[in-house]
C-alpha positions in Angstrom: 56.2 58.7 -73.6 56.0 62.3 -72.9 56.0 62.4 -69.2 53.9 65.3 -67.5 57.2 66.9 -65.4 55.4 70.2 -64.5 52.2 68.3 -62.8 54.7 66.0 -61.0 57.1 68.8 -59.9 54.0 70.8 -58.5 52.5 67.4 -56.7 56.5 66.9 -55.3 56.5 70.6 -54.2 53.0 69.6 -52.4 53.5 66.7 -51.0 57.3 66.0 -50.4 59.0 67.7 -47.5 62.0 69.5 -48.5 61.6 69.2 -52.2 63.0 71.9 -54.5 62.5 71.6 -58.4 63.2 71.5 -61.2 63.0 67.8 -62.1 64.0 65.0 -64.4 62.8 61.7 -65.2 64.8 59.1 -66.1 63.3 55.5 -66.3 65.3 52.4 -64.3 66.2 49.0 -65.3 64.2 46.4 -63.4 60.9 47.1 -61.6 59.6 45.8 -65.2 55.8 45.0 -63.9 55.8 48.8 -62.0 57.7 51.4 -64.0 60.3 52.7 -61.9 62.0 56.0 -62.5 64.4 58.2 -61.2 63.6 61.8 -60.1 66.7 64.3 -60.3 65.7 67.7 -58.6 67.6 70.1 -57.0 67.0 69.1 -53.4 68.4 65.4 -54.6 67.3 61.9 -56.2 64.2 60.3 -55.7 62.6 57.0 -56.9 59.1 57.1 -58.1 57.3 53.5 -58.7 54.1 53.8 -60.8 51.1 51.6 -61.7 51.2 50.7 -65.6 49.4 53.1 -67.7 46.5 51.4 -69.4 43.9 48.7 -68.3 45.4 46.4 -65.6 44.1 43.2 -63.4 42.6 44.4 -60.5 44.5 42.7 -58.3 47.8 43.5 -59.9 50.1 46.3 -60.0 48.5 47.8 -56.5 51.4 50.2 -55.8 49.5 51.7 -53.0 50.3 48.5 -51.2 53.7 48.7 -52.0 53.7 52.1 -50.3 51.6 51.0 -47.3 53.7 47.9 -46.4 57.0 49.6 -46.9 55.8 52.9 -44.8 54.3 50.3 -41.9 57.6 48.5 -41.9 59.7 51.7 -41.5 58.8 51.7 -37.8 60.5 48.4 -37.2 63.9 47.2 -37.9 63.2 45.8 -41.5 65.5 47.6 -43.9 63.3 49.7 -46.5 63.5 53.2 -48.3 61.8 56.0 -46.5 58.1 56.5 -48.0 57.8 60.0 -49.1 54.5 60.4 -50.7 51.5 58.5 -52.5 49.4 59.9 -55.2 46.2 58.6 -56.3 45.4 61.3 -58.6 45.8 59.8 -62.4 45.8 63.4 -63.4 49.3 64.0 -62.5 51.5 61.3 -64.2 48.2 59.1 -66.2 48.2 56.4 -63.3 48.7 56.1 -59.3 52.4 56.2 -58.5 54.4 56.9 -55.0 58.0 58.6 -54.2 60.6 57.0 -52.0 63.8 57.8 -51.1 66.9 57.2 -53.5 69.5 54.3 -52.1 72.9 54.6 -53.3 74.2 51.3 -53.3 74.8 48.0 -54.9 72.5 45.5 -56.7 74.1 41.7 -56.7 73.0 39.7 -59.6 74.8 36.6 -59.2 74.5 34.8 -55.8 78.1 33.0 -56.6 79.3 36.6 -56.4 82.1 35.7 -58.3 84.3 38.9 -57.8 84.3 38.4 -53.9 86.5 37.1 -51.3 85.1 34.1 -49.3 84.9 36.4 -46.1 82.9 39.0 -48.2 80.4 36.6 -49.6 79.9 34.9 -46.2 79.1 38.3 -45.1 76.7 39.2 -47.6 74.4 36.0 -47.0 74.6 36.8 -43.3 73.2 40.1 -44.3 70.8 38.7 -46.5 69.4 36.2 -44.3 69.3 38.9 -41.7 67.0 40.9 -44.0 64.6 38.0 -44.3 64.8 37.1 -40.8 63.6 40.6 -39.8 60.7 40.6 -41.8 59.9 37.1 -40.3 59.6 38.4 -36.9 57.3 41.6 -37.8 53.9 41.3 -36.2 51.4 42.5 -38.8 49.0 43.5 -36.1 51.6 45.8 -34.0 52.6 48.0 -37.1 49.0 48.3 -38.5 48.9 45.3 -41.2 46.6 43.2 -39.6 44.3 43.5 -42.6 46.9 43.3 -45.3 45.6 40.1 -46.1 43.9 36.9 -45.4 44.4 35.3 -42.2 45.7 31.7 -42.4 45.3 29.5 -45.8 48.0 31.0 -47.6 49.6 28.1 -48.6 46.5 26.1 -49.7 45.6 29.4 -51.7 49.0 29.5 -53.5 48.6 26.1 -54.6 45.1 27.1 -55.9 46.6 30.1 -57.4 49.7 28.7 -59.4 48.0 25.8 -60.5 45.2 27.5 -62.0 47.5 30.4 -63.6 49.6 27.5 -64.9 46.8 25.7 -66.7 45.5 28.9 -68.1 49.0 29.5 -69.9 49.9 25.7 -70.7 51.5 26.1 -74.3 52.7 22.3 -74.2 52.6 19.4 -71.6 55.1 19.5 -68.7 54.7 16.1 -67.2 56.3 17.6 -64.0 54.0 20.0 -63.6 51.2 17.9 -63.7 52.5 15.7 -61.1 53.3 18.5 -58.7 49.8 19.9 -59.2 48.5 16.6 -58.2 51.1 16.2 -55.0 51.3 19.6 -53.7 47.6 19.6 -52.3 47.7 16.1 -50.9 51.0 16.8 -49.1 50.6 20.3 -47.9 51.5 20.7 -44.1 48.5 20.5 -41.8 49.4 22.3 -38.8 48.2 26.0 -38.1 50.0 28.5 -39.9 51.9 31.4 -38.4 50.7 34.7 -39.7 53.4 37.2 -40.4 54.0 39.7 -43.1 55.3 37.9 -46.5 57.4 39.7 -48.9 56.6 37.3 -51.7 59.5 37.6 -53.7 62.7 38.0 -51.5 65.8 37.1 -53.4 69.5 38.8 -53.5 68.9 41.0 -56.5 65.7 42.7 -55.0 68.1 43.9 -51.7 70.0 47.1 -52.3 73.5 46.8 -50.5 75.6 49.4 -48.8 78.2 50.7 -51.7 81.0 49.1 -49.8 79.9 47.3 -46.6 78.0 44.0 -46.3 74.8 45.3 -45.2 71.2 45.8 -46.7 70.2 49.4 -47.0 66.8 48.4 -48.2 64.6 45.3 -49.3 63.0 46.1 -52.6 60.0 45.0 -54.8 57.2 44.5 -52.6 54.7 44.1 -55.0 53.7 40.6 -54.5 53.6 41.2 -50.4 50.7 39.9 -48.1 50.2 38.2 -44.8 51.5 34.7 -45.2 53.3 31.8 -43.8 57.2 32.9 -42.7 58.2 29.1 -43.6 57.0 29.5 -47.2 58.2 33.1 -47.8 61.7 32.3 -46.4 61.8 28.7 -48.5 61.2 31.2 -51.7 64.6 32.6 -51.0 66.3 29.2 -50.0 65.2 27.7 -53.4 68.4 29.6 -55.0 70.3 26.3 -53.6 68.4 24.0 -55.8 68.4 25.9 -59.2 71.4 25.1 -61.4 73.1 28.3 -62.8 71.9 28.6 -66.5 68.6 28.0 -65.8 68.2 31.0 -63.5 70.7 32.8 -61.2 71.1 29.8 -58.5 73.8 27.7 -56.5 72.5 24.0 -57.6 75.4 21.9 -58.2 78.1 24.5 -57.2 81.0 23.3 -55.0 80.7 25.8 -52.3 83.5 24.5 -49.9 85.8 27.5 -49.6 83.8 29.8 -51.2 82.6 31.3 -48.1 79.0 30.8 -49.2 76.8 28.8 -46.5 75.4 25.5 -47.4 71.5 25.3 -47.8 71.0 23.9 -44.6 73.8 26.2 -43.1 71.3 29.3 -44.0 68.4 27.4 -42.9 69.8 27.1 -39.2 71.0 30.7 -39.5 67.4 32.0 -40.3 65.8 29.5 -37.5 68.3 31.0 -34.8 67.6 34.6 -36.0 63.9 34.1 -35.9 63.5 31.6 -32.8 62.0 29.0 -35.0 62.3 25.4 -35.2 62.8 23.9 -38.9 60.0 21.8 -39.9 60.9 18.1 -40.9 59.0 18.8 -44.0 60.5 22.2 -44.9 61.3 20.5 -48.6 57.7 20.9 -49.1 58.0 25.0 -48.8 61.0 24.7 -51.4 59.3 22.5 -53.7 56.3 24.9 -53.6 58.3 28.1 -54.3 60.3 26.1 -57.2 56.3 25.5 -58.8 55.6 28.6 -58.2 58.5 30.2 -60.5 58.0 27.5 -63.2 54.0 28.7 -63.3 55.1 32.4 -63.2 57.9 31.6 -66.1 55.2 29.5 -68.2 52.9 32.7 -68.0 55.9 34.6 -69.5 56.0 32.1 -72.1 52.5 32.3 -73.0 52.6 35.9 -73.6 55.4 35.6 -75.7 53.4 33.1 -77.8 50.5 35.5 -77.9 52.7 38.4 -78.7 51.5 40.5 -75.9 55.2 40.1 -73.8 57.1 43.5 -73.0 60.4 41.7 -72.4 62.0 40.5 -76.0 63.6 37.7 -74.0 60.2 36.2 -72.6 60.2 33.3 -75.1 63.7 32.4 -73.7 62.4 32.8 -70.3 59.4 30.7 -70.7 61.9 27.5 -71.5 63.3 27.1 -68.0 59.6 26.2 -66.7 60.3 22.6 -67.4 63.7 22.1 -65.8 62.1 24.2 -62.9 59.8 21.7 -62.5 61.8 18.9 -63.0 64.0 20.1 -60.0 61.0 20.4 -58.0 59.9 17.0 -59.2 63.2 15.5 -57.9 62.9 16.8 -54.8 59.4 15.1 -54.0 61.3 11.8 -55.6 64.4 12.0 -53.6 
């Protein structure tokens, strides 16, 4: 695809403080839902996140929401890249986009952190926990995000949304998913929900770490962010302790003693201390919901692979893990 580099150069000169061209664009790996580009110019490097070209679902690929939440969080202690400009004029690049600072750092993919020492692993997990704790402490009203999502009912809506999406993408019967669809609404927490900013996809590989220090420079990929329950948002991070390596990148069944990696309980207690919250007796419910949600997501990928509309050549392979993920969740129910 030929990009409108001249138009982008002119837009950045007019809207990005300190920018000097000319520029070149390089497509980055990751961020497959919203195309992500590295912009190299005389004034330095930038990152550009763009809405996909062509027709998209009304509620999907809202890069303006990503821009808004990260710009608002820039005034808090949550580590986010600095937002430099939002362009809603499709004539520049064919679709809406935003530009943010380029962070020089590390993306860590394997939560087992195989090339690190125990002390290094412990520090990385502490830093990750600190980042999600900071998000969980943000008062959305105080930072101008009081209308960023619906107030309350988050867990109920998540159950309904992902049950519906799973049914729409079913390719074969997964008994564990059928049981979870029945069990989740009957067992959801009844206590009033606290309303906080929810990242929606908080995991190790959505963090940019300092090149050498165990420090999070930026929490990335806010596409699924909204206002939600902080326990549910944190549980999505915790489910890595339940997922067996080989299904997804996980720590399930891994012997952690001596590795420096905290146990699941230690990691949850760490977050509770940092946020001033108590661990609810039914915390496992939120982890089960997270596993159900990711199973529904990969089932959707499998359906697109079957229909021939998936962009990722590994989509069919990825879809095969929906069943094992659902089995892990149902195993937690039965335990």
